[in-house]
N, C-alpha and C positions, 0 to 999 in steps of 0.2 A: 889655047882657050877651048874648053869642052862645052858643047851645047847639048841641052836636053830638050827633046821633042815634047811639047806640052799639048799636042793635038792640032790637027788641021795644018800641019807643016810649020807651026810656030815653034820657035826655039827660045830658050832662056839660057844664059851663061851659068854653068854649074858653079863657077867661082863666086858668083854674086848672091847665091841663095842663102837666106837666113832661115826660112821656115816654109813648110808645105803643110797647110792646115785645111780642115773641113770648114765650109762656110756657115755651118748651122748655129754656132753660138753667138750670143749677143755681142761679146767683145770683138769677135771677128767681123760681124756685120758693121760695127762701129768703125773699125779700121778701114773697111771697104768704103764706107760713106765719107770718112775723113779724106781718104785718098781721092775720091771722086771730087770732093769740094776743092782740094788743093791742085787738082789736075795731074796727079801722079798715078792714076788708075789706068791700067791697060787691060782692055776686055778682049780676050782671045777665045771667047766661047762661040763666036759666030751665031749668036742668037739662041744657043742652047742653054740648058740649065747649068748653073755654076756648081761644079762638084769639088773644085780645089781652089784655094787661094794661096798664091805664092808671094812671099814677102822677100824683097831683096835688100841688100845692104845700103842701097841708095834711096831707101824709103819708097820705092815704087811697089805697087801692089798689082799683081797679074792674076786675072781670073781665067780659069781653065775649065773645060767641059769634061775632063777625064778625072778619074778618082785620085785622091792623094797618094794612095798605095801604088798606083801605076806610075805616077811621076817619081815617087821615091825609088821604085824598082829600076826605072830608067836611069836615075841618078847613080844608084849602086852599080848597075851594069857598066856605066861610063867610068866610074872610079876603078872598077876591077880591070877594065880594058887598059886603063892608064897604068896601073901597077904592073900588068903583064908586059907592057912595052918597056917599062923601066928595068924589069928583070932581064930582058934580052940583051 
């Protein structure tokens, strides 16, 4: 199981990610509010501004204080490391 650091030492399973999006649009704000109402919202921002919203295959929504591009780069780096291990 590969884990991705989403800031402040918090990790998310790379296998469970569906999307990493910016929180600016109205539909994403609606998804966050619905997750909050259902109790499936995980706030990993430590009180800072939300910069990325991570949606998992279990319908959990994770808020992160780092940019979506940074999370995506960490995901890509994790995937490349995994491929290198398979080639050896």
